[in-house]
C-alpha positions as CSV (number, residue, x, y, z in Angstrom):
1,M,24.6,84.5,99.7
2,G,23.1,83.7,103.2
3,F,22.3,86.6,105.4
4,S,23.1,84.8,108.7
5,F,23.9,88.1,110.4
6,L,20.2,88.9,110.4
7,L,17.9,85.9,110.6
8,G,16.8,83.0,108.4
9,L,14.2,84.7,106.3
10,A,12.2,81.7,104.9
11,L,8.7,80.5,104.7
12,I,8.7,76.9,105.8
13,Q,5.9,74.4,105.4
14,S,6.3,71.5,107.8
15,A,5.6,68.0,106.8
16,P,2.0,66.8,107.0
17,G,1.4,64.6,110.0
18,A,-1.3,63.2,112.0
19,Q,-3.3,66.1,113.5
20,T,-3.5,65.2,117.2
21,G,-6.3,67.7,117.9
22,V,-7.7,71.0,116.8
23,P,-8.3,73.6,119.5
24,A,-11.9,74.7,119.8
25,D,-11.1,78.3,119.2
26,S,-9.2,77.7,115.9
27,Y,-12.0,79.0,113.7
28,A,-14.3,82.0,114.1
29,D,-17.2,80.0,112.7
30,S,-18.1,77.0,110.6
31,A,-17.7,78.9,107.4
32,T,-14.1,79.7,108.3
33,R,-13.4,76.0,109.0
34,T,-14.8,75.1,105.6
35,L,-12.7,77.7,103.8
36,V,-9.5,76.5,105.4
37,Q,-10.3,72.9,104.6
38,R,-11.1,73.7,101.0
39,T,-7.9,75.9,100.5
40,R,-5.8,73.0,101.8
41,A,-7.5,70.6,99.4
42,A,-7.3,73.0,96.5
43,R,-3.7,72.1,95.8
44,D,-4.6,68.5,95.0
45,R,-7.3,69.7,92.5
46,N,-5.4,72.5,90.9
47,E,-1.7,73.3,91.2
48,R,-0.6,69.7,91.7
49,L,-2.0,69.0,88.3
50,V,0.4,71.4,86.6
51,T,2.7,69.2,84.6
52,S,5.1,71.8,83.3
53,Y,5.7,75.6,83.0
54,T,8.2,78.0,81.5
55,A,8.8,81.5,82.9
56,S,11.3,84.3,83.2
57,V,12.3,85.4,86.7
58,T,14.2,88.3,88.1
59,Q,15.4,88.8,91.7
60,R,16.8,91.8,93.4
61,M,18.0,91.8,97.0
62,G,20.3,93.9,99.1
63,A,21.4,94.9,102.6
64,G,22.4,98.3,103.7
65,I,24.0,100.1,106.7
66,R,22.1,103.0,108.1
67,A,24.1,105.3,110.3
68,L,23.8,109.0,111.3
69,S,25.8,110.7,108.6
70,R,24.8,108.7,105.6
71,D,23.4,105.4,104.4
72,R,25.6,102.8,102.7
73,M,24.9,99.8,100.6
74,L,26.5,96.8,102.2
75,F,25.5,94.3,99.5
76,H,23.3,93.9,96.6
77,Q,22.6,91.1,94.1
78,E,20.5,90.9,90.9
79,L,19.6,87.7,89.1
80,A,17.7,86.9,85.9
81,A,16.9,83.5,84.5
82,K,14.6,81.4,82.3
83,I,12.9,78.4,84.0
84,S,11.7,75.2,82.3
85,W,10.0,73.2,85.0
86,K,8.7,69.7,84.7
87,R,6.7,67.8,87.4
88,D,7.6,64.3,86.3
89,G,11.1,64.9,85.0
90,K,14.3,67.0,85.3
91,S,13.9,70.8,85.1
92,T,16.3,73.4,83.8
93,I,17.1,77.0,84.7
94,E,19.2,79.2,82.3
95,V,20.9,82.2,83.8
96,T,20.5,85.3,81.6
97,G,21.8,88.0,83.9
98,A,23.7,88.2,87.2
99,R,25.6,90.7,89.2
100,Q,26.4,91.5,92.7
101,A,28.5,94.1,94.6
102,I,29.8,94.9,98.1
103,P,29.9,98.7,97.7
104,V,31.5,99.3,101.2
105,A,34.5,97.1,100.2
106,M,34.9,97.3,96.4
107,R,33.7,99.5,93.5
108,K,33.0,97.1,90.7
109,D,30.1,94.7,90.1
110,Q,30.9,91.1,90.0
111,V,29.4,87.8,88.8
112,P,28.2,85.9,91.9
113,G,30.7,83.3,93.0
114,D,28.4,80.3,92.9
115,L,25.6,80.9,90.4
116,D,24.5,77.3,90.7
117,A,23.6,77.7,94.3
118,S,22.3,81.2,93.8
119,V,19.7,80.5,91.1
120,R,18.3,77.2,92.4
121,W,16.1,79.0,94.8
122,L,14.4,80.8,91.9
123,V,12.6,77.6,90.8
124,I,9.3,76.9,92.5
125,N,7.0,73.9,92.5
126,P,3.4,75.1,91.9
127,A,2.2,72.4,94.3
128,E,4.1,73.8,97.2
129,D,2.9,76.6,99.6
130,Y,6.5,77.6,99.9
131,L,8.9,80.3,98.9
132,G,12.5,79.5,99.7
133,M,14.2,82.8,100.2
134,I,17.3,81.5,101.9
135,G,17.6,77.8,101.7
136,T,15.6,74.9,103.0
137,D,16.7,75.0,106.6
138,S,13.9,74.8,109.2
139,D,15.0,78.0,110.9
140,G,12.1,80.0,109.5
141,F,8.5,81.0,109.8
142,V,5.7,78.5,110.4
143,Y,3.3,78.5,107.4
144,P,-0.3,78.9,108.6
145,L,-2.0,76.5,106.2
146,K,0.2,73.5,106.9
147,E,-1.6,70.5,108.4
148,G,-1.8,71.1,112.1
149,G,-1.5,74.9,111.7
150,E,-4.4,75.3,114.1
151,L,-2.0,74.6,117.0
152,D,-0.2,77.8,116.1
153,Y,-2.9,80.0,114.5
154,R,-6.5,81.1,114.7
155,F,-8.5,81.8,111.6
156,A,-11.4,84.1,110.6
157,I,-13.1,85.1,107.3
158,G,-12.4,88.8,106.6
159,D,-13.4,91.0,103.7
160,T,-14.4,90.1,100.2
161,S,-13.4,91.8,96.9
162,I,-13.9,91.5,93.2
163,I,-11.1,91.9,90.6
164,T,-11.5,92.1,86.8
165,L,-9.0,90.4,84.5
166,Q,-7.8,91.8,81.2
167,S,-10.1,89.3,79.5
168,G,-13.1,90.9,81.3
169,K,-13.6,88.0,83.6
170,R,-14.6,89.0,87.2
171,I,-13.3,86.9,90.1
172,R,-14.6,87.2,93.6
173,L,-11.9,87.0,96.3
174,V,-12.4,86.1,100.0
175,E,-10.0,87.0,102.8
176,L,-8.8,84.6,105.4
177,E,-7.4,86.4,108.5
178,V,-4.6,84.6,110.3
179,T,-3.8,85.4,113.9
180,P,-0.9,83.8,115.8
181,R,-1.6,82.2,119.1
182,R,1.7,83.2,120.7
183,S,4.0,86.2,120.5
184,E,6.8,84.3,118.8
185,W,9.0,85.6,116.0
186,R,8.4,82.5,113.9
187,L,4.6,83.0,113.9
188,M,3.0,85.5,111.6
189,S,-0.2,87.6,111.5
190,G,-1.4,87.6,108.0
191,S,-4.1,88.1,105.4
192,L,-4.6,85.4,102.7
193,W,-6.9,86.2,99.7
194,F,-8.4,83.2,97.8
195,D,-10.3,82.8,94.6
196,A,-13.8,82.1,96.0
197,D,-14.5,79.5,93.2
198,T,-11.3,77.6,92.9
199,Y,-9.8,78.4,96.3
200,G,-6.5,79.2,94.7
201,L,-4.2,81.6,96.6
202,V,-4.2,85.1,95.0
203,R,-2.4,87.2,97.5
204,A,-0.6,86.7,100.8
205,L,0.4,89.5,103.3
206,F,2.4,88.6,106.4
207,R,4.1,90.2,109.3
208,P,5.8,88.4,112.2
209,A,4.1,88.4,115.6
210,R,7.1,90.2,117.0
211,P,10.7,91.2,116.1
212,Y,13.6,88.7,116.4
213,E,15.9,89.3,119.4
214,L,19.2,87.6,119.4
215,Q,19.5,87.1,123.2
216,R,15.9,86.0,123.5
217,D,15.5,83.7,120.5
218,M,18.9,82.1,119.9
219,E,19.5,78.5,121.0
220,D,20.6,78.0,124.6
221,N,24.0,76.5,123.6
222,D,24.8,79.5,121.4
223,R,23.6,81.9,124.1
224,E,26.2,80.6,126.5
225,D,29.0,81.7,124.2
226,L,27.6,85.3,123.8
227,P,28.0,88.0,126.4
228,S,24.7,89.3,127.7
229,W,25.5,92.8,126.7
230,V,25.8,91.8,123.0
231,N,22.4,91.9,121.4
232,A,20.8,92.5,118.0
233,T,17.3,92.7,116.7
234,G,15.6,92.0,113.4
235,E,12.2,93.2,112.4
236,I,10.3,92.3,109.2
237,K,8.0,95.0,108.2
238,Y,6.2,92.9,105.7
239,I,6.2,89.9,103.4
240,T,3.9,89.9,100.4
241,M,3.2,87.3,97.6
242,E,1.0,87.9,94.6
243,Y,-0.3,85.3,92.2
244,A,-1.6,85.6,88.6
245,L,-4.2,83.5,86.8
246,H,-3.0,81.6,83.7
247,N,-5.2,79.7,81.2
248,E,-8.1,80.7,83.5
249,R,-7.1,77.8,85.8
250,W,-3.7,78.0,87.3
251,W,-2.8,80.5,90.0
252,M,1.0,80.9,89.7
253,L,3.3,83.0,91.8
254,R,4.0,86.3,90.1
255,Y,5.6,88.6,92.7
256,A,7.2,88.3,96.2
257,A,8.8,90.9,98.3
258,L,10.2,91.2,101.8
259,D,11.3,94.4,103.7
260,A,13.2,94.0,107.0
261,V,15.6,95.9,109.2
262,G,18.2,94.7,111.8
263,N,19.6,96.9,114.5
264,V,23.0,96.6,116.3
265,G,23.2,99.1,119.1
266,S,21.5,102.4,119.0
267,W,23.2,104.0,116.0
268,L,23.6,101.2,113.4
269,G,20.7,99.8,111.4
270,I,20.9,97.1,108.7
271,P,18.0,97.2,106.3
272,L,17.3,94.2,104.1
273,K,15.0,94.1,101.1
274,F,14.1,91.4,98.6
275,E,12.0,91.3,95.5
276,R,11.3,88.5,93.0
277,T,9.1,88.7,89.9
278,Y,7.9,85.9,87.6
279,D,6.7,86.7,84.1
280,D,6.1,85.2,80.6
281,Y,4.4,82.1,82.0
282,E,3.4,79.2,79.7
283,V,1.6,76.6,81.8
284,E,0.5,73.1,80.9
285,G,-1.3,70.5,83.0
286,G,-4.5,68.7,83.8
287,T,-3.3,65.2,84.7
288,P,-2.3,63.9,88.1
289,P,1.2,62.4,88.8
290,P,1.7,58.7,87.9
291,P,0.4,56.3,90.5
292,G,3.0,55.4,93.1
293,S,5.5,58.0,91.8
294,R,8.0,59.1,94.4
295,F,9.7,61.6,92.1
296,R,10.1,65.0,93.8
297,P,10.4,67.7,91.2
298,A,12.6,70.7,91.3
299,G,11.5,73.4,93.8
300,T,10.0,70.8,96.2
301,V,10.5,71.6,99.9
302,R,12.9,69.1,101.3
303,R,11.3,67.8,104.5
304,D,11.1,64.7,106.6
305,T,8.5,62.3,105.1
306,T,7.9,60.3,108.3
307,G,6.1,63.0,110.2
308,R,6.1,66.5,111.5
309,I,9.4,67.8,113.0
310,E,9.0,70.7,115.3
311,Y,11.6,73.5,115.2
312,D,12.5,73.0,118.8
313,S,12.4,69.2,118.8
314,E,15.6,67.3,119.8
315,A,15.9,66.0,116.2
316,A,15.7,69.4,114.6
317,I,18.2,70.9,117.1
318,A,20.6,68.0,116.6
319,A,20.4,68.4,112.9
320,R,21.2,72.1,113.0
321,R,24.1,71.4,115.4
322,A,25.5,68.7,113.1
323,R,25.4,71.0,110.1
324,R,27.1,73.8,112.1
325,A,29.8,71.5,113.4
326,A,30.5,70.1,109.9
327,F,30.8,73.7,108.6
328,N,33.2,74.7,111.4
329,V,35.4,71.7,110.8
330,C,35.5,72.5,107.1
331,I,36.5,76.1,107.8
332,D,39.2,75.1,110.3
333,K,40.8,72.8,107.8
334,A,40.6,75.3,104.9
335,G,44.0,76.4,103.9
336,S,43.1,79.2,101.6
337,R,40.4,81.7,100.9
338,E,39.1,79.7,98.0
339,E,38.7,76.6,100.2
340,S,36.8,78.7,102.8
341,E,34.5,79.9,100.1
342,A,33.9,76.3,99.0
343,C,32.9,75.4,102.5
344,R,30.4,78.2,102.6
345,R,29.0,77.2,99.2
346,R,28.6,73.6,100.3
347,R,26.8,74.7,103.5
348,W,24.1,76.5,101.5
349,R,24.1,74.2,98.4
350,N,20.9,72.3,97.6
351,P,21.7,68.7,96.7
352,D,18.8,68.7,94.3
353,T,19.7,66.5,91.2
354,T,16.3,67.1,89.5
355,L,17.4,70.6,88.3
356,T,20.1,71.5,85.8
357,V,21.6,75.0,85.9
358,I,22.8,76.4,82.6
359,V,25.4,79.2,82.8
360,P,26.8,80.8,79.7
361,D,30.6,80.3,79.0
362,D,31.0,84.1,78.9
363,T,29.9,84.9,82.4
364,L,31.0,88.5,82.2
365,S,28.2,89.1,79.7
366,L,25.8,88.5,82.5
367,L,26.9,91.8,84.2
368,T,25.4,93.9,81.4
369,S,22.4,91.8,80.5
370,P,19.3,93.9,79.7
371,T,17.2,91.5,81.7
372,L,18.6,92.9,85.0
373,G,16.9,96.3,84.8
374,P,18.2,99.5,86.3
375,P,21.2,99.4,88.7
376,I,20.7,99.4,92.4
377,L,22.0,102.7,93.9
378,E,20.2,102.6,97.3
379,M,17.9,100.5,99.3
380,G,14.9,102.3,97.9
381,D,15.7,100.8,94.4
382,L,15.1,97.3,95.5
383,I,11.4,97.1,95.7
384,S,9.2,98.6,93.0
385,D,6.8,101.3,94.2
386,S,4.3,100.2,91.6
387,E,4.1,96.8,93.1
388,I,3.6,97.8,96.7
389,K,1.4,100.8,96.1
390,G,-1.6,100.6,98.3
391,L,-0.3,97.9,100.5
392,A,0.5,100.2,103.4
393,D,-3.2,100.5,104.5
394,M,-3.6,96.7,104.1
395,F,-0.7,96.0,106.4
396,K,-2.2,98.3,109.0
397,Q,-5.3,96.2,109.0
398,L,-3.5,92.8,109.6
399,P,-4.7,90.9,112.7
400,G,-2.7,91.8,115.8
401,A,-0.4,89.4,117.5
402,P,-1.3,88.2,121.1
403,I,-0.2,90.8,123.6
404,A,2.5,89.2,125.7
405,S,4.2,90.6,128.8
406,R,7.9,90.3,129.3
407,V,10.0,91.5,132.2
408,E,13.7,92.2,131.6
409,L,15.8,92.6,134.7
410,P,19.6,93.0,135.0
411,K,21.4,89.8,135.5
412,G,25.1,89.3,136.5
413,F,28.0,91.6,136.2
414,N,27.6,92.0,132.4
415,A,24.4,93.9,133.1
416,V,26.5,96.5,134.9
417,L,29.1,96.7,132.2
418,R,26.5,97.3,129.6
419,N,25.8,100.8,130.9
420,A,29.4,101.6,132.0
421,R,31.0,104.9,130.9
422,Y,33.8,107.2,132.0
423,N,34.1,110.9,131.9
424,R,35.8,113.7,134.0
425,V,32.7,114.5,135.9
426,E,31.5,111.1,137.1
427,A,34.8,109.1,136.5
428,L,33.6,105.5,136.2
429,S,29.8,105.5,136.1
430,L,27.9,102.2,136.4
431,G,24.2,101.7,135.8
432,L,21.5,99.1,135.8
433,N,18.4,99.1,133.6
434,G,15.3,97.0,133.3
435,S,12.0,97.0,131.4
436,L,8.5,95.7,131.2
437,K,7.2,95.0,127.7
438,R,3.6,94.4,126.8
439,G,2.9,94.4,123.1
440,S,4.0,97.7,121.7
441,F,4.1,99.3,125.1
442,T,7.3,99.4,127.1
443,L,8.0,100.7,130.6
444,D,11.7,101.2,131.1
445,G,14.0,102.4,133.9
446,L,17.7,103.1,134.4
447,G,19.7,104.0,137.5
448,R,23.3,105.0,137.6
449,I,25.9,106.6,139.9
450,G,29.4,108.0,139.3
451,V,32.3,107.0,141.4
452,A,33.8,110.6,141.5
453,D,30.7,112.8,141.9
454,G,28.5,110.4,143.8
455,V,25.4,111.9,142.3
456,P,22.7,109.4,141.6
457,N,21.0,109.7,138.1
458,G,18.1,107.9,136.7
459,E,15.3,107.7,134.1
460,L,11.8,106.3,134.1
461,G,9.8,106.2,130.9
462,M,7.1,104.6,129.0
463,S,7.2,104.2,125.2
464,L,4.8,103.2,122.4
465,S,6.0,101.7,119.2
466,G,4.1,101.2,116.0
467,G,4.9,100.9,112.4
468,S,7.9,103.2,111.7
469,S,7.5,105.4,114.8
470,R,8.3,105.4,118.4
471,F,7.1,107.8,121.1
472,R,8.3,108.0,124.7
473,L,7.3,109.9,127.8
474,G,9.8,110.0,130.6
475,G,11.2,111.7,133.6
476,Y,14.9,111.9,134.2
477,R,17.8,113.2,136.3
478,R,20.8,113.0,134.0
479,L,24.3,114.3,133.2
480,A,23.7,116.0,129.8
481,A,26.2,117.2,127.2
482,V,26.3,120.7,125.5
483,N,28.0,119.1,122.5
484,P,26.3,115.7,121.9
485,D,27.8,115.3,118.4
486,T,31.1,114.3,120.2
487,K,29.3,111.2,121.5
488,P,30.7,111.9,125.0
489,F,28.9,108.9,126.6
490,G,30.0,106.4,124.0
491,A,32.7,103.7,124.4
492,V,35.3,105.5,122.3
493,N,35.2,108.7,124.4
494,S,35.3,106.7,127.6
495,V,38.4,104.8,126.5
496,W,40.2,107.9,125.4
497,G,39.4,109.4,128.8
498,V,41.1,106.6,130.6
499,I,44.1,106.0,128.4
500,A,44.8,109.5,127.1
501,Q,43.1,111.8,129.7
502,R,41.0,113.3,126.9
503,D,37.3,113.9,127.2
504,D,35.6,115.7,124.4
505,G,32.3,116.2,126.2
506,D,31.3,119.2,128.2
507,Y,28.5,118.7,130.6
508,F,25.7,120.1,132.7
509,R,23.1,118.5,135.0
510,S,19.4,118.4,134.1
511,L,16.2,117.3,135.9
512,G,12.9,117.2,134.1
513,V,10.4,115.4,131.9
514,E,10.3,114.9,128.1
515,L,8.2,113.6,125.3
516,T,10.1,112.4,122.3
517,G,9.2,110.9,118.9
518,Q,11.3,109.5,116.1
519,N,11.2,107.5,112.9
520,T,12.7,104.2,113.8
521,L,13.2,102.9,110.3
522,S,14.9,105.7,108.3
523,G,15.8,108.1,111.1
524,G,14.5,110.8,108.9
525,W,12.9,112.8,111.7
526,S,12.9,113.2,115.4
527,W,11.4,115.7,117.9
528,R,11.5,116.5,121.6
529,L,9.3,118.5,124.0
530,F,10.7,119.0,127.5
531,A,10.6,120.9,130.8
532,E,13.7,120.8,132.9
533,N,16.0,122.4,135.5
534,Q,19.5,122.9,134.3
535,K,22.6,123.6,136.4
536,A,26.4,123.4,136.2
537,A,28.5,120.3,136.5
538,F,32.2,120.3,137.5
539,V,35.3,118.2,137.0
540,E,35.5,115.7,139.8
541,T,38.4,113.5,138.8
542,D,41.8,113.5,137.1
543,F,42.2,109.7,137.2
544,S,43.7,108.4,133.9
545,I,46.8,106.5,132.9
546,P,48.8,109.7,132.1
547,H,47.9,111.1,135.5
548,L,49.2,107.9,137.2
549,F,52.7,108.6,135.7
550,N,52.6,112.4,136.1
551,G,50.5,114.1,138.7
552,D,50.7,117.3,136.7
553,N,48.5,115.9,134.0
554,H,44.9,117.1,134.4
555,F,41.6,117.0,132.5
556,R,40.7,120.2,131.0
557,S,38.0,122.3,132.7
558,N,34.3,121.9,132.0
559,V,32.0,124.7,130.8
560,V,30.1,126.3,133.6
561,A,26.4,126.1,132.7
562,D,23.9,128.7,133.7
563,R,21.3,127.7,136.3
564,A,17.9,127.8,134.5
565,D,14.4,126.4,134.4
566,Q,13.5,125.9,130.8
567,I,10.6,124.6,128.6
568,G,11.5,123.8,125.1
569,A,10.9,122.0,121.8
570,S,13.2,120.8,119.1
571,F,12.7,119.2,115.7
572,T,15.3,117.5,113.4
573,L,15.1,116.3,109.8
574,R,17.7,114.1,108.1
575,G,18.1,112.7,104.6
576,N,20.5,111.1,102.2
577,H,20.0,110.4,98.5
578,P,22.2,109.1,95.7
579,L,22.0,111.1,92.5
580,S,23.9,108.5,90.6
581,R,26.5,105.7,91.1
582,T,29.1,108.3,91.8
583,I,27.3,111.2,93.6
584,Q,25.5,111.1,96.9
585,I,24.1,114.1,98.7
586,G,22.6,114.4,102.2
587,G,22.1,116.7,105.2
588,E,20.1,117.6,108.2
589,T,18.5,120.6,109.8
590,T,17.5,121.3,113.4
591,F,15.2,123.9,115.0
592,E,14.9,124.6,118.7
593,A,13.0,127.0,120.8
594,Q,13.1,127.5,124.6
595,T,11.4,129.7,127.2
596,G,11.8,130.2,130.9
597,D,14.7,131.9,132.6
598,F,16.2,132.3,129.1
599,E,14.1,132.9,126.0
600,F,15.8,132.0,122.8
601,G,15.6,130.1,119.5
602,R,18.3,128.6,117.4
603,G,18.6,126.7,114.1
604,S,21.3,124.9,112.1
605,A,21.7,123.1,108.8
606,T,24.3,120.8,107.4
607,V,24.7,119.7,103.7
608,R,27.2,117.3,102.3
609,A,28.2,115.7,99.0
610,I,30.3,112.6,98.3
611,V,31.7,112.1,94.9
612,T,33.3,108.8,94.0
613,P,33.9,108.9,90.2
614,R,35.2,105.9,88.3
615,A,38.7,107.2,88.6
616,L,41.5,107.3,91.2
617,L,40.1,109.7,93.7
618,A,37.0,110.2,95.9
619,V,35.9,113.6,97.3
620,A,33.7,114.6,100.2
621,L,32.5,118.1,101.0
622,E,30.5,119.3,103.9
623,A,29.2,122.7,105.0
624,S,27.3,123.6,108.1
625,A,26.0,126.8,109.8
626,G,23.7,127.9,112.6
627,T,22.6,130.9,114.4
628,S,20.3,132.0,117.3
629,R,18.2,134.8,118.6
630,G,17.4,135.9,122.1
631,T,19.5,135.4,125.2
632,V,21.3,132.1,125.0
633,P,22.6,130.4,128.1
634,T,26.0,128.8,128.2
635,Q,24.6,125.3,127.7
636,G,22.6,126.5,124.7
637,R,25.5,127.8,122.6
638,F,27.0,126.1,119.6
639,Y,30.2,124.2,120.3
640,L,32.9,123.1,117.8
641,G,35.8,120.7,118.3
642,G,36.5,117.0,118.0
643,P,36.2,114.6,115.0
644,A,32.6,115.4,114.2
645,T,33.1,119.1,113.7
646,L,36.8,120.3,113.9
647,R,39.5,117.7,113.8
648,G,42.8,118.5,115.5
649,Y,41.1,120.2,118.4
650,D,39.5,119.1,121.6
651,G,35.8,119.2,122.1
652,A,34.3,122.6,122.8
653,V,37.4,124.4,121.8
654,T,35.3,127.3,120.6
655,S,31.6,128.2,121.1
656,G,29.2,131.0,120.4
657,E,25.7,132.2,119.6
658,S,26.3,131.3,115.9
659,Y,28.8,129.2,113.9
660,W,29.8,128.0,110.5
661,R,32.2,125.3,109.5
662,A,33.3,123.4,106.4
663,R,35.4,120.4,105.6
664,A,36.9,118.8,102.5
665,E,38.4,115.3,102.1
666,V,40.2,113.7,99.2
667,G,41.1,110.0,99.2
668,N,41.7,107.0,96.9
669,A,38.6,105.6,95.3
670,F,38.8,102.0,96.7
671,P,36.2,102.0,99.5
672,G,37.4,99.0,101.5
673,F,40.7,100.7,102.4
674,R,41.0,104.4,101.8
675,L,43.8,106.9,102.5
676,A,42.6,110.5,102.7
677,I,43.9,114.0,103.3
678,F,41.5,116.5,104.8
679,S,41.0,120.0,106.2
680,D,38.4,121.4,108.6
681,L,37.6,125.0,109.0
682,G,35.3,126.3,111.7
683,W,34.3,129.4,113.6
684,A,31.9,130.1,116.5
685,G,31.2,133.4,118.2
686,E,28.8,136.3,118.6
687,R,26.1,136.7,116.0
688,S,27.5,140.1,115.0
689,A,30.9,138.5,114.0
690,F,29.4,135.8,111.8
691,R,31.1,137.1,108.7
692,S,34.2,138.7,110.1
693,G,35.3,136.0,112.7
694,K,38.6,134.3,112.1
695,P,38.1,130.5,111.9
696,L,40.2,127.7,113.4
697,L,41.9,125.3,110.9
698,G,42.8,121.7,111.2
699,S,44.4,119.5,108.6
700,G,45.7,116.0,108.5
701,V,45.7,112.5,107.0
702,G,43.3,109.6,107.7
703,V,42.6,105.9,107.0
704,S,39.1,104.8,106.2
705,L,37.8,101.2,106.4
706,L,34.6,100.0,104.8
707,D,33.6,103.3,103.2
708,G,34.1,105.3,106.3
709,L,32.4,103.0,108.8
710,V,35.7,102.9,110.7
711,R,37.9,106.0,110.6
712,L,41.4,106.8,111.9
713,D,42.7,110.4,111.6
714,L,45.9,112.2,112.5
715,A,45.2,115.9,112.5
716,R,47.1,119.1,113.4
717,A,45.5,122.2,114.8
718,M,46.9,125.0,112.6
719,R,45.5,128.0,114.5
720,G,44.9,128.9,118.1
721,T,46.3,126.2,120.4
722,K,48.4,124.2,118.0
723,G,49.2,120.5,118.2
724,W,48.7,117.0,116.9
725,R,45.7,114.8,117.7
726,F,44.8,111.2,116.8
727,D,41.2,110.1,116.6
728,L,39.4,106.7,116.1
729,Y,35.7,107.0,115.4
730,F,32.9,105.5,113.4
731,D,30.7,106.8,110.5
732,G,33.2,109.1,108.7
733,R,32.4,111.1,105.6
734,L,34.7,109.0,103.3
């Protein structure tokens, strides 16, 4: 399966061609030049002399969806096979295990639809510096040791090390540090470790020079069809390859892994992980290929033999466009789902006739093959901890990419729409943002103004990103929300405000400075230090479609915040963990303390459990509670109401110095399309009434798509102000 929604994750070795010139700064010294030359030549002396090998191989890969309430597995696949490779003849690969699943859409594991195409990429040619993760397309990384690699990279000798094999033999390793010349996503900073005697590759560690950005890196003809406000990013945290010595001569690929994450917007992350392991090698060799042989064995990189084709050359671009056009024509002519799938398989199929794929007649037996290993329950199950143990420090020491500066300024009307929002304080609020990026440092700014209140707001900040963390120092004048869990500044709340005169947010104005930190990969923690002035905001508009037809329709009033000068700190922890295939638990906790005109502290905790047994029903339970101490201002109270806390009710329907709430949902077990019934119970009030307060109750029915990624609910408020309410939102519990 091709993950085209992320990026082409492949290591590509371009065709050898005439080297037009080596930049003078390519090598740190003459010893480095000699090392690079000898490692390139080593393939001719060593791995190209391998005549055959057999091995068993397993591969595990998966993609997830990381949202606020819980993580979801989007896709996972496991393959196991036995390889019999021949340099001078046809090779075979026998499938011994295979299963894949799309947990957000269906419950059961399935045999991959096209095993032939799926397992071909497991076969490697020992003479190739190549690992084809997703096809042989040229939309991938530039391999440093290709001929002419000096035009893209600089080289330097790094550390040395000694390893001891099980036989007692000691091998000295030498490190080659690879530094990209430009800050391009296709170039990598890396560390290559070679056997100092044979110059065989023993270990490779890579990291791209910078993340992939859709708007920045896509081809110009594709960018014309994509609105400027649509963007996605993809960051590869690492690529690692490990080799093992066989017959005290052949360094053969033993292990490969990739860890990446894509981001769409600010709340949705798509992690991608890949792991492949080769074992049980039996290697034979020692003779060169027959003179004049043009036979290309299985696993050979398919490349142009007339010369080097650059990724951005007219020929390469034309080839990619032709492939895309043929695929689009095939899809347009497809009259059924099966024909569409056949088009996709043909797009990714390798026309290699030197490899025979053997699939057992009983393909269902592949699902339960013991060669597959333990089932994949979460993204953390995809890469073995024992394999990557100790690599974290090594990745921190990788050579840094060139520091490149980039200015992003708003362009066109789409830049205004990107920051548009609607609420009952500002009415339509439009904004423009820009940034200056230099390496991991970013200077960003945003200015906006609302049509109704006419109050200018803005932010100016500088952030530093590194590894899995991001820190930002900024000053701001903003419209803030007392109940941010309603996502009052999001697109959904804005649309409801216009078409239904319903705004779940309650607002106050703030002016201050803040220092924030967060885990950008897992979202497991975040914190904030701030000093700000807070004051009330008021309803400034009643414009909406209902108001146009009936002037008596008005927005509800806004809470009146207390004027205050505050200094504070907050800290949040989040986590999710599957206990089994059918049970997942998760939760978050937040602590906050403030001083100034009001001195108070507050804390809250939420726990949830989702049970999806192999039966007809799925169940979700959630409980949350919080309390405070000291004198709490209006804007510091706990607020309930809206789909995140109390369905059937408007936002901020009730508030207090403490709260508790609970919800329960029961739906059918099929995750792709789920019908559910639910009830929410919640109370907020004075601390003294925590146990005796009478809660509000909301119940209803809902429709869930893709395991709750999209949720539609119809709920009725059963106590207090009664009535029906419909909600469309994202990231539901079921």
